[in-house]
C-alpha positions in Angstrom: 132.0 14.9 75.6 135.4 15.2 77.3 136.3 12.0 75.8 135.3 12.8 72.2 136.8 16.4 72.5 140.1 15.1 73.7 140.1 12.4 70.9 139.2 15.2 68.4 142.2 17.3 69.5 144.6 14.4 69.4 143.5 13.4 66.0 144.0 16.8 64.5 147.4 16.9 66.0 148.5 13.6 64.3 147.6 15.0 60.9 150.0 17.7 61.4 153.0 15.4 61.9 156.0 15.7 59.8 155.6 12.1 58.5 152.1 12.5 57.2 153.3 16.0 55.8 156.0 14.3 53.4 153.1 12.0 52.4 150.7 14.8 51.5 153.4 16.7 50.1 154.4 13.8 47.6 150.7 13.9 46.4 150.7 17.6 45.8 153.8 17.5 43.8 152.6 14.6 41.8 149.3 16.6 41.2 151.2 19.4 39.6 153.1 17.2 37.3 156.5 17.5 39.0 159.3 16.0 37.4 160.9 14.9 40.8 161.8 11.3 40.9 163.1 9.0 43.4 165.0 6.1 41.8 163.4 2.7 42.4 166.7 1.2 43.7 166.8 3.9 46.4 163.2 3.3 47.4 163.9 -0.5 47.8 167.0 0.3 49.9 164.9 2.8 52.2 162.3 0.1 52.8 164.8 -2.5 53.5 166.6 -0.3 56.0 163.3 0.6 57.8 162.2 -3.0 58.0 165.7 -4.3 59.1 165.5 -1.6 61.8 162.1 -2.8 62.9 163.1 -6.3 62.7 166.2 -5.6 65.0 164.2 -3.7 67.7 161.7 -6.5 67.7 164.3 -9.5 67.8 166.3 -7.7 70.6 162.9 -7.3 72.5 161.8 -10.9 71.9 165.2 -12.1 73.4 164.4 -10.4 76.6 160.8 -10.8 76.7 158.5 -13.4 78.0 157.3 -15.3 74.9 154.0 -16.4 76.6 152.9 -12.7 76.5 153.1 -12.8 72.6 150.8 -15.9 72.3 147.4 -14.2 72.5 148.3 -11.0 70.3 149.9 -13.3 67.9 146.8 -15.5 67.7 144.7 -12.6 67.3 146.8 -11.3 64.5 146.3 -14.5 62.5 142.6 -14.5 63.1 142.2 -10.9 62.0 144.1 -11.5 58.8 141.8 -14.2 58.0 138.8 -12.3 59.0 139.6 -9.4 56.5 140.1 -11.7 53.6 136.5 -13.3 54.2 135.0 -9.8 54.7 136.2 -8.9 51.2 135.3 -12.3 49.8 131.6 -11.8 51.0 131.3 -8.1 50.3 133.6 -6.6 47.4 133.6 -9.7 45.5 130.0 -10.1 45.3 129.2 -6.4 44.1 128.0 -5.6 40.6 131.0 -5.3 38.1 133.4 -6.7 40.3 135.0 -10.1 39.3 135.4 -12.6 42.1 138.9 -13.2 41.7 139.8 -9.5 41.6 137.8 -9.0 44.6 139.3 -12.0 46.5 142.9 -10.7 45.6 141.9 -7.1 46.6 140.9 -8.6 50.1 144.0 -10.6 50.4 146.1 -7.5 49.6 144.2 -5.5 52.3 144.8 -8.4 54.6 148.4 -8.4 54.2 150.7 -5.9 55.9 152.5 -2.8 54.7 155.8 -2.5 56.3 156.1 1.2 55.4 152.8 1.8 57.0 154.1 -0.1 60.2 157.3 2.0 60.0 155.4 5.3 60.0 153.2 4.3 62.8 156.3 3.3 65.0 158.0 6.4 64.4 154.8 8.5 65.1 154.3 6.5 68.5 157.9 7.3 69.3 157.4 10.8 68.8 154.4 10.8 70.9 155.9 9.0 73.6 153.5 6.0 73.4 154.9 2.9 74.8 154.6 -0.3 73.2 156.3 -3.7 73.5 159.0 -3.7 71.0 158.1 -7.2 69.9 155.0 -6.0 68.8 156.4 -5.3 65.3 157.0 -8.9 65.1 153.1 -9.4 64.7 153.4 -8.4 61.1 154.1 -12.1 59.6 151.2 -13.5 61.8 148.7 -11.4 60.1 150.4 -11.0 56.5 151.1 -14.8 55.7 147.6 -16.0 56.8 145.8 -13.4 54.8 147.7 -13.9 51.7 147.4 -17.7 51.9 143.7 -17.6 52.8 143.0 -15.2 49.8 144.9 -17.6 47.3 143.1 -20.6 48.7 139.8 -18.9 48.4 140.7 -17.8 44.8 141.8 -21.5 44.0 138.5 -23.0 45.4 136.4 -20.4 43.2 138.6 -21.2 40.1 138.1 -24.9 40.6 134.3 -24.6 41.0 134.2 -22.4 37.9 136.1 -25.0 35.8 134.3 -27.9 37.0 137.4 -29.4 38.8 136.0 -28.8 42.4 137.7 -30.9 45.0 141.5 -30.4 43.6 143.8 -30.1 46.5 145.3 -26.8 47.0 149.0 -26.8 47.8 149.5 -24.5 50.9 153.3 -24.6 51.3 154.1 -22.9 48.0 152.0 -19.9 49.0 153.6 -19.9 52.5 157.1 -20.1 50.8 156.3 -17.1 48.3 155.1 -14.9 51.3 158.2 -15.7 53.2 160.6 -15.0 50.3 159.0 -11.5 49.7 161.3 -8.6 50.0 159.5 -6.9 52.9 158.7 -10.0 54.9 162.4 -11.4 54.2 164.0 -8.0 55.4 161.7 -8.1 58.6 162.3 -11.8 59.5 166.1 -11.2 58.9 166.2 -8.2 61.5 164.1 -10.4 63.9 166.5 -13.1 63.5 169.5 -11.1 63.9 168.1 -9.5 67.0 167.4 -12.7 68.5 170.6 -14.7 67.6 173.4 -11.9 67.8 173.8 -8.8 69.8 173.5 -5.9 67.4 172.8 -3.2 70.0 175.9 -1.2 69.0 175.3 -1.1 65.3 171.6 -0.5 65.9 172.2 2.5 68.0 174.9 4.0 66.1 173.5 3.3 62.5 170.1 2.1 62.1 168.2 4.2 64.7 169.6 7.6 63.9 168.6 7.1 60.2 165.2 5.8 60.8 163.2 9.1 60.6 164.9 10.8 57.9 164.6 7.7 55.6 161.0 7.3 56.4 160.1 10.9 55.5 161.6 10.0 51.9 159.6 6.9 51.8 156.4 8.9 52.7 157.3 11.3 50.0 157.6 8.5 47.5 154.3 6.8 48.6 152.5 10.2 48.3 153.6 10.5 44.7 152.7 6.9 44.0 149.3 7.2 45.7 148.3 10.1 43.3 149.7 8.3 40.2 147.6 5.1 41.0 144.5 7.2 40.9 144.4 6.9 37.2 144.7 2.9 37.5 141.9 2.9 39.9 139.4 4.6 37.5 139.9 1.6 35.0 138.0 -0.7 37.6 134.6 -0.4 39.2 133.8 2.3 41.5 133.1 -0.3 44.1 136.8 -0.6 44.7 137.1 3.0 45.6 134.3 2.7 48.1 135.8 -0.5 49.5 139.4 1.0 49.8 138.0 4.1 51.5 136.0 1.9 54.1 138.0 -1.2 54.7 141.2 0.2 56.2 139.3 1.8 58.9 137.0 -1.0 59.5 139.7 -3.5 59.7 141.6 -1.3 62.0 138.8 -1.0 64.3 138.2 -4.9 64.4 141.8 -5.3 65.2 141.7 -2.5 67.8 138.8 -4.5 69.5 140.8 -7.8 69.6 143.6 -5.8 71.1 141.7 -4.3 73.8 140.8 -7.9 74.8 144.4 -8.8 74.8 145.2 -5.8 77.0 142.5 -6.6 79.5 143.5 -10.3 79.4 147.3 -10.4 79.4 148.2 -6.6 79.9 149.0 -5.9 76.4 149.9 -2.2 76.2 147.6 0.3 74.3 150.7 1.1 72.3 150.6 -2.6 71.0 146.9 -2.3 70.5 147.7 0.5 67.9 150.3 -1.5 66.2 148.0 -4.4 65.8 145.1 -2.1 64.5 147.6 -0.2 62.2 149.0 -3.4 60.5 145.3 -4.5 60.0 144.6 -1.2 58.5 147.4 -1.2 56.1 147.6 -3.1 52.9 150.6 -4.7 51.5 152.6 -2.6 49.1 155.7 -4.6 48.6 155.4 -8.3 49.2 151.8 -8.7 48.6 151.5 -7.7 45.1 153.9 -10.3 43.7 152.8 -13.0 45.7 149.1 -12.4 44.5 150.3 -12.1 41.1 151.8 -15.4 41.3 149.0 -17.1 43.3 146.0 -15.5 41.5 147.5 -14.9 38.1 143.8 -14.3 36.6 143.1 -11.5 38.9 143.8 -7.8 37.5 146.6 -6.1 39.3 145.1 -2.6 38.5 142.1 -3.7 40.7 144.0 -4.8 43.8 147.1 -2.5 43.3 145.3 0.5 42.4 142.4 0.5 45.1 145.2 -0.2 47.7 148.0 2.2 46.8 145.6 5.1 45.5 143.1 4.9 48.2 143.8 2.4 50.9 147.4 3.5 51.8 146.7 7.0 52.3 143.5 6.4 54.2 145.5 3.9 56.5 148.5 6.6 56.9 146.6 9.9 56.9 143.5 8.7 59.0 144.0 5.3 60.4 147.3 6.1 62.4 146.3 9.1 63.9 142.7 7.8 64.6 144.0 4.7 66.4 146.6 6.7 68.3 144.3 9.2 69.2 141.7 6.6 70.6 144.4 4.9 72.5 145.6 8.0 74.2 142.2 9.0 75.1 141.5 5.4 76.6 144.8 5.7 78.4 143.8 9.0 79.6 147.2 10.4 78.9 
């Protein structure tokens, strides 16, 4: 009972954080038809700044880290990304009124990673004083790319069977290339590379780090407004998408949390790192994933996978997933 009460208190406290407050505030002003708008160019710039900061910190940490410590968590990130897509393929994609290609694309988007959700989690963890390996942010592409590739491959196999061209070879490299060229992943990988190759500590401490939380609050406001706006898109598709988007983020996060705990007891992976692994699994790609899937699975309906992700999946991951996994980790740490 002490564990449960401690966890509940921590969970409620996370819901009162400023970061999540901006998200909920954005949803409220959108619900009241406010004319407040954040230009798309500013939104993209903010995302770029946040991911560059995350990448720089990860690259600096990797440069000074024992790379063997990353092997098991990175392998688990790959496995979780693939598992998430297969779960969606054999649950959502087989439900009534759900077109298989739409279901597979949705699973791919939920298997891919949201850079903004990751940034929100890192900020909250720093606020709470939860320690984690700085290179843990670099687990992002290890889950993101395999998930997108798996979804597009499964969609290609399904389409081939339907058209009677089963056995046609699916080209993997173009899928990987599109993922790497995505805006979010490119920014993150650029930051990691700069952190590894150069010595950006001075500009990191004087520019990127001080601006991080302020920019993140604006991003959360925009995401809250978009989440409310996407609800109308979600109404166009089967109700199963809403149920999937409600359950999937938490389920995916718990799966990753379990793998993270295994890594914790096997290699000493920190509980903060376990939270990061769970958060990226609970998130669904909001920047790089949609254009990759639009190109890789052109027959899928974007209203299905983008609507379910943005309207339900992202708010669930942010408002419930992050505080849930942080509270669970803190309770396990006994902190």
